[in-house]
C-alpha positions, 0 to 999 in steps of 0.5 A: 108170266110166261107159260109153255103150251104144246100145240100141233103143227096145224094149230101153229100154222092156223095161228100164224095165218091169222096173225098175219091177216090181222097184223097181231102177234101169235102171243096176242092172239093166244092171250085174247083166246084165253080171255075169251075162254075165261069170260065165257066160262065165268058167264056160264057160272053166273048164268047157272045161278039164275033161277036157283031161288025159284025152286025154294018154297020160301018167299024171297022177300019174306026170307030177306026180311027175316034174315035182316031182322036177325041183325 
């Protein structure tokens, strides 16, 4: 899929300089940057979930056994 984005001249020049240095296309660098951004935010969402259970007053194992007992 193609996407149209607006970049300023400084961004284009910086991408072109980097592309020449690493011998990759500008599009490849942009795709990699998007992947990095999405991975970073996905990890942040996962990390936000850690520790949520610790604020509950219920014992996690007891809760698990109760829920499984309802099956």
